[in-house]
C-alpha positions in Angstrom: 99.9 130.4 91.3 98.7 127.2 89.1 95.3 125.8 89.6 94.7 123.1 92.1 94.3 119.3 90.4 91.1 118.1 89.6 92.5 114.5 90.6 95.7 113.1 91.4 96.2 110.3 89.0 98.5 107.2 90.7 99.6 106.2 87.7 102.6 106.4 85.3 101.1 105.5 82.0 101.2 108.7 79.7 98.2 107.2 77.7 96.1 107.7 80.8 96.9 110.8 81.4 96.3 112.3 78.1 93.1 110.4 78.1 92.1 112.3 81.3 94.0 115.8 79.9 91.9 115.1 76.5 88.7 116.3 78.2 90.1 119.2 80.3 91.2 118.0 83.5 93.8 119.5 85.5 95.6 116.5 87.1 98.4 115.6 89.7 100.7 112.5 88.7 101.6 110.5 91.5 103.5 107.3 90.2 103.3 104.0 92.6 105.3 101.0 91.4 104.4 97.6 93.2 105.0 94.4 92.8 102.9 93.3 89.9 102.7 89.2 89.9 99.7 87.6 89.9 99.0 85.3 93.0 98.6 81.7 92.4 95.2 81.0 90.6 94.1 84.6 90.6 92.0 85.2 87.8 92.4 87.9 85.4 89.9 90.1 86.7 90.4 89.8 90.4 94.4 90.7 89.5 93.8 93.9 88.1 91.3 94.9 90.7 93.4 93.9 93.4 96.7 96.0 91.7 94.4 99.1 90.8 92.9 99.4 94.4 96.1 98.3 95.5 98.0 101.4 93.8 94.9 104.2 95.1 95.6 102.9 98.8 99.6 103.6 97.8 99.1 106.6 96.5 96.6 107.7 99.6 99.2 106.7 102.0 102.0 108.7 100.6 99.7 112.0 100.1 97.5 111.7 103.5 94.2 112.8 101.9 91.8 111.9 99.1 91.2 115.5 98.4 91.2 115.9 95.1 89.9 112.2 94.4 92.8 109.5 93.5 92.3 107.4 90.5 94.3 104.2 90.0 94.0 101.8 87.4 95.5 98.6 85.8 94.8 97.1 82.2 95.7 93.4 81.5 95.1 91.9 78.4 93.8 88.3 78.9 93.6 85.3 76.2 91.3 82.4 77.7 92.3 82.5 81.5 96.0 83.7 80.7 97.1 87.4 81.7 99.2 89.2 79.2 101.2 92.0 80.9 103.7 94.4 78.8 106.1 92.0 77.9 110.1 92.4 79.0 111.8 92.3 75.6 111.0 92.1 71.8 110.9 88.3 72.0 108.1 88.2 74.7 106.5 90.6 72.6 106.4 89.0 69.3 105.2 85.6 71.3 102.2 87.8 72.8 101.1 88.8 68.9 102.1 85.9 67.7 99.0 84.2 70.3 96.8 86.8 69.6 96.7 86.8 66.1 93.9 85.6 64.4 92.2 85.0 67.7 89.6 87.2 70.1 90.8 88.0 73.2 89.7 90.7 76.0 91.3 93.6 77.8 90.3 94.1 81.0 90.7 97.8 83.2 90.2 97.6 86.5 90.0 101.1 88.4 89.5 102.6 92.1 88.2 105.9 93.0 88.9 107.5 96.0 87.3 110.7 97.5 86.6 112.0 101.0 86.2 108.4 102.7 84.4 106.9 100.1 86.1 104.1 97.5 84.6 102.8 93.7 85.7 99.8 92.1 85.1 99.2 88.3 86.5 96.4 86.1 85.5 96.8 82.3 86.5 94.5 79.6 86.5 95.0 76.0 86.6 91.9 73.4 89.2 92.5 70.5 89.5 90.8 67.7 93.0 90.2 65.5 93.4 89.5 62.0 95.9 86.5 61.0 99.4 88.0 61.4 102.5 87.0 59.0 106.1 86.6 60.8 107.4 89.5 59.1 104.1 91.6 60.0 105.0 91.0 63.4 108.7 91.3 63.3 108.2 94.6 61.8 105.6 95.8 64.3 107.9 95.1 67.3 110.8 96.8 65.5 109.0 99.8 65.8 109.0 99.9 69.2 105.5 100.6 69.9 104.6 96.9 72.0 106.9 98.8 75.0 105.3 99.3 77.8 101.9 98.0 76.8 99.6 95.0 78.0 99.9 92.4 75.6 102.6 94.1 73.7 100.7 96.4 71.3 98.9 100.2 71.3 95.2 99.9 69.5 95.8 103.6 68.9 99.0 103.2 67.4 100.3 101.3 64.3 98.3 97.9 65.8 95.0 99.4 64.7 95.9 97.9 61.5 95.4 94.6 63.3 92.3 94.7 64.6 89.1 93.3 63.1 86.9 93.6 65.5 86.5 95.4 69.0 83.0 95.1 71.0 83.1 97.4 74.0 84.7 100.8 75.2 88.0 102.0 72.7 89.6 104.0 75.5 89.4 100.9 77.7 91.8 99.0 75.3 94.2 102.4 75.2 94.1 101.9 79.0 91.4 103.7 80.8 87.4 104.0 80.0 86.6 107.2 80.2 82.9 106.9 79.9 82.6 105.3 83.3 85.3 107.0 85.5 83.7 110.4 84.6 80.8 109.1 85.5 82.1 107.7 88.9 83.8 110.8 89.8 80.9 112.7 88.9 78.5 110.0 91.2 81.4 111.0 93.8 80.9 114.9 93.9 84.7 114.5 92.8 84.5 117.2 89.5 83.3 120.4 91.0 84.1 122.0 87.9 82.2 119.8 85.6 81.7 119.8 82.5 85.6 120.7 81.9 86.5 123.4 79.6 87.1 120.6 76.6 83.2 120.5 76.5 82.6 124.2 76.5 81.4 124.5 80.2 82.4 126.5 82.9 85.6 126.8 84.7 
């Protein structure tokens, strides 16, 4: 019989799953689909936080309990106050990259953890600077398909690492989940009885 999961992940993101599994956590994935349209004049941080909170609430309603803990998250790329979500097609991805080129932007990941009736919410911000990109580079990057399903149309852990000249803050936050902060909050909620996980060499 398989061991019970350490955590319910209310997200279909393979990047979040990989980050959590990399440190040895056993997951149950409960993907949640919501309308991700920003409200009029909604600030980027408030928007990401609302989606994370609503995804967690939807997972809780489906499961009927928050044991083990439920983690939900949402990541947005922000240029000024403009939210860049996941591009719908190659043309939109190219347009996003063209606007990010040669500029600094902010990546915000908001997450919500629910455990035994408690709710912890946090939003983490990382600043990323891109060098100037010529049209041929953008065209080649979009053609490789890495932009699909990525906020802002790029994956910092992939080919797009060649675009970044500066990163201030959490790298895993840009990938999709601020791992250090998430683990700290899970521990504070006593939601990880088997910590440190095997990946750290600790007891299971």
